[in-house]
Backbone bond lengths (Angstrom), bond angles and torsions (degrees), N, CA, C in turn:
res aa  C-N    CA-C-N  psi(-1)  N-CA   C-N-CA  omega(-1)  CA-C   N-CA-C  phi
1 M - - - 1.451 - - 1.526 109.50 -
2 T 1.313 116.45 130.70 1.454 120.75 178.49 1.520 109.68 -85.50
3 S 1.302 114.43 154.23 1.460 119.15 178.82 1.522 109.90 -75.26
4 A 1.288 115.13 143.12 1.457 120.87 175.67 1.522 108.78 -71.27
5 K 1.306 115.29 158.49 1.456 120.33 176.63 1.526 109.61 -68.54
6 L 1.307 115.65 152.97 1.463 120.53 172.54 1.527 108.39 -68.36
7 P 1.333 118.17 154.58 1.466 120.29 -176.70 1.534 113.46 -51.88
8 E 1.314 115.82 -43.31 1.466 118.93 -177.09 1.531 113.16 -70.94
9 Q 1.324 116.89 -12.39 1.467 120.95 177.94 1.532 112.76 -93.86
10 C 1.321 117.65 -11.98 1.465 121.13 -175.77 1.527 111.16 -70.08
11 E 1.329 113.78 137.40 1.465 120.57 177.81 1.518 112.17 -122.40
12 T 1.338 117.49 -10.38 1.466 121.41 -179.70 1.521 109.29 -135.05
13 M 1.317 115.25 160.29 1.466 119.79 176.63 1.520 110.55 -67.28
14 T 1.304 118.74 -29.15 1.468 121.23 176.14 1.521 109.83 -61.10
15 E 1.322 116.70 -42.43 1.460 120.69 178.24 1.532 111.05 -67.61
16 V 1.319 116.65 -40.56 1.473 120.87 177.34 1.525 109.65 -60.11
17 R 1.333 116.74 -47.83 1.465 120.64 -177.93 1.521 111.46 -65.26
18 A 1.325 116.83 -37.45 1.470 119.37 176.66 1.530 110.30 -62.62
19 G 1.322 116.58 -39.51 1.459 120.52 178.07 1.516 112.04 -65.95
20 V 1.324 116.31 -43.97 1.467 120.45 178.26 1.523 109.98 -61.88
21 D 1.328 116.78 -43.87 1.465 120.21 179.68 1.525 111.36 -61.70
22 Q 1.331 116.97 -39.53 1.467 120.25 178.17 1.522 110.65 -65.36
23 V 1.317 116.84 -44.71 1.471 120.43 178.50 1.527 109.83 -61.81
24 D 1.325 117.73 -40.83 1.467 120.50 178.82 1.526 110.98 -61.18
25 R 1.327 117.82 -41.64 1.473 120.15 177.29 1.533 110.70 -61.83
26 E 1.321 115.90 -41.34 1.467 120.38 178.90 1.526 110.88 -66.14
27 L 1.319 116.45 -39.96 1.464 120.06 178.47 1.527 111.58 -64.51
28 V 1.327 117.11 -40.61 1.472 119.72 177.77 1.524 109.62 -61.33
29 A 1.319 117.32 -42.79 1.467 119.97 178.25 1.534 110.47 -60.93
30 L 1.308 117.37 -40.18 1.465 120.29 177.33 1.519 111.56 -68.03
31 L 1.334 117.36 -36.59 1.461 120.20 177.17 1.520 111.04 -65.68
32 V 1.313 117.41 -37.14 1.468 120.20 175.37 1.528 109.28 -57.84
33 R 1.315 116.37 -44.55 1.468 120.87 178.86 1.528 111.08 -65.38
34 R 1.348 116.73 -44.72 1.466 120.30 -179.38 1.522 110.55 -61.69
35 F 1.334 117.14 -44.95 1.459 119.69 179.88 1.530 111.11 -68.29
36 G 1.326 118.07 -24.83 1.460 120.55 171.10 1.521 111.39 -60.19
37 Y 1.329 115.80 -36.49 1.465 119.56 175.85 1.530 110.86 -68.79
38 M 1.317 117.29 -30.65 1.464 120.24 174.95 1.534 109.68 -67.31
39 D 1.337 117.01 -37.71 1.470 120.36 174.12 1.528 110.16 -59.38
40 A 1.335 115.62 -44.61 1.468 119.86 179.68 1.527 110.74 -63.84
41 A 1.323 116.90 -42.37 1.465 120.57 179.17 1.523 110.96 -61.94
42 A 1.335 115.93 -42.50 1.472 119.46 179.23 1.524 110.66 -62.08
43 R 1.305 116.40 -36.04 1.466 120.93 179.31 1.534 111.29 -71.58
44 I 1.324 116.84 -36.54 1.464 121.86 -172.87 1.527 112.82 -83.86
45 K 1.323 117.68 -38.96 1.470 120.62 -175.37 1.525 110.40 -69.36
46 A 1.329 115.12 126.12 1.462 120.07 -176.90 1.527 112.23 -78.88
47 E 1.312 117.20 -29.54 1.465 121.04 -176.01 1.520 110.74 -114.97
48 R 1.315 115.90 136.87 1.467 121.29 179.01 1.528 111.53 -59.95
49 T 1.323 116.68 -34.65 1.463 120.44 -179.76 1.531 112.28 -64.63
50 A 1.310 117.25 -18.52 1.467 121.04 179.00 1.529 112.34 -77.18
51 V 1.331 117.02 -12.57 1.466 119.72 -178.92 1.525 110.04 -62.40
52 R 1.324 117.84 -45.08 1.472 120.60 177.13 1.524 108.11 -92.37
53 D 1.326 114.91 117.24 1.463 121.62 -179.23 1.529 106.97 -127.59
54 E 1.322 116.44 94.83 1.459 121.14 -174.60 1.530 112.43 -62.48
55 A 1.329 117.29 -34.49 1.472 119.42 178.02 1.529 110.14 -64.67
56 R 1.320 116.82 -42.30 1.466 120.16 178.09 1.524 110.76 -66.46
57 K 1.338 116.93 -39.91 1.463 119.99 177.86 1.529 109.77 -58.94
58 A 1.318 117.45 -46.95 1.464 121.45 179.37 1.529 110.55 -60.43
59 E 1.315 116.74 -40.47 1.463 121.23 178.94 1.534 110.73 -62.67
60 V 1.330 116.86 -44.89 1.461 121.11 179.17 1.527 110.11 -61.06
61 L 1.330 117.03 -46.35 1.459 120.61 -179.36 1.528 111.49 -64.35
62 D 1.318 117.38 -39.43 1.466 120.74 176.66 1.528 110.62 -64.30
63 N 1.327 116.27 -41.99 1.470 120.45 179.31 1.526 111.46 -60.32
64 V 1.334 116.59 -48.57 1.459 118.48 -177.95 1.528 111.23 -70.29
65 G 1.316 117.17 -31.54 1.457 119.47 175.41 1.524 111.47 -61.51
66 R 1.321 116.47 -44.66 1.470 120.96 177.66 1.524 110.97 -64.44
67 E 1.336 117.32 -44.51 1.467 121.28 178.75 1.522 111.02 -60.76
68 A 1.324 115.81 -42.88 1.465 120.51 179.85 1.525 110.31 -62.34
69 A 1.319 116.17 -48.35 1.466 120.10 -179.35 1.522 110.71 -59.88
70 A 1.321 117.11 -43.33 1.462 121.05 179.74 1.525 111.81 -63.69
71 A 1.340 116.51 -28.41 1.466 121.26 -179.80 1.525 112.40 -90.45
72 G 1.343 117.68 0.07 1.448 121.15 178.21 1.514 114.88 86.66
73 L 1.334 116.96 15.71 1.461 121.03 176.90 1.523 109.62 -98.39
74 E 1.320 115.71 164.13 1.457 120.71 177.17 1.532 109.20 -75.85
75 P 1.329 118.10 112.59 1.468 120.58 -176.88 1.525 113.55 -56.57
76 D 1.318 118.06 -40.26 1.464 120.15 -177.81 1.524 111.97 -64.33
77 R 1.321 116.99 -38.09 1.462 120.85 179.35 1.536 110.26 -66.55
78 V 1.326 116.27 -43.51 1.462 120.66 -179.95 1.526 109.85 -68.31
79 R 1.327 117.04 -40.96 1.471 120.07 176.68 1.525 110.90 -59.77
80 A 1.328 117.99 -38.22 1.470 120.93 179.10 1.533 110.53 -63.93
81 V 1.321 116.60 -42.23 1.474 120.03 177.24 1.525 109.55 -62.59
82 W 1.318 116.53 -45.65 1.468 119.95 -178.47 1.516 112.43 -68.88
83 N 1.312 117.49 -32.13 1.460 119.31 176.22 1.526 109.73 -57.80
84 E 1.326 116.53 -45.55 1.463 119.99 178.00 1.527 110.83 -65.38
85 L 1.323 117.14 -41.39 1.462 120.65 178.19 1.528 110.69 -60.38
86 V 1.317 117.13 -44.69 1.467 120.33 -179.76 1.527 110.35 -65.94
87 E 1.321 117.64 -42.39 1.467 119.82 178.86 1.536 110.87 -62.43
88 Q 1.319 117.65 -41.28 1.463 120.67 177.52 1.527 110.84 -67.76
89 S 1.320 116.98 -34.66 1.465 121.02 176.45 1.517 111.22 -65.14
90 I 1.327 116.65 -41.73 1.468 121.13 178.16 1.523 109.85 -63.89
91 A 1.324 116.67 -44.83 1.468 120.14 178.80 1.526 110.77 -60.96
92 Y 1.316 116.94 -44.28 1.468 121.71 178.40 1.523 110.69 -61.67
93 E 1.332 115.64 -47.71 1.466 120.02 -178.83 1.525 111.58 -62.39
94 T 1.311 117.62 -37.50 1.460 121.24 178.24 1.524 110.67 -61.85
95 V 1.315 116.76 -46.38 1.474 120.94 177.65 1.520 109.94 -61.47
96 R 1.315 117.58 -44.63 1.473 121.08 179.64 1.535 110.57 -63.60
97 W 1.335 117.05 -41.66 1.465 121.03 179.84 1.524 109.25 -59.95
98 D 1.338 115.79 -47.77 1.470 120.36 -179.89 1.524 111.44 -61.72
99 R 1.315 117.86 -43.52 1.469 120.89 -178.90 1.524 112.23 -64.67
100 L 1.325 115.31 -39.89 1.469 118.86 178.99 1.522 111.25 -63.82
101 R 1.324 117.20 -39.13 1.466 120.23 -177.22 1.545 110.46 -77.07
102 A 1.319 116.74 -31.72 1.479 120.00 178.42 1.523 111.17 -70.97
103 A 1.340 115.76 -32.51 1.470 120.16 -178.30 1.520 111.34 -76.64
104 G 1.315 116.03 -25.41 1.473 119.36 -174.92 1.458 110.88 -96.15
């Protein structure tokens, strides 16, 4: 598979879409890794109530907001995406936590 053109090199919508598709594949691979950390958290946390950690959620959102701003993106838009990612991560981790305890 050849690499897609960088955004500034694109001259057609076909090239733009190829780039978006490549980024989406890369993002899925990163999400697999991120959710692997949720598996680890579910295994490590002794109490189910520890799965939702609002202070940590706020820290994550603040971190990505700062990173977004430094990269020239709109922090609020990126924070909104990450809010959903964190909520889905919490839901996933909760299911994993329950399954691990039911199996043992």
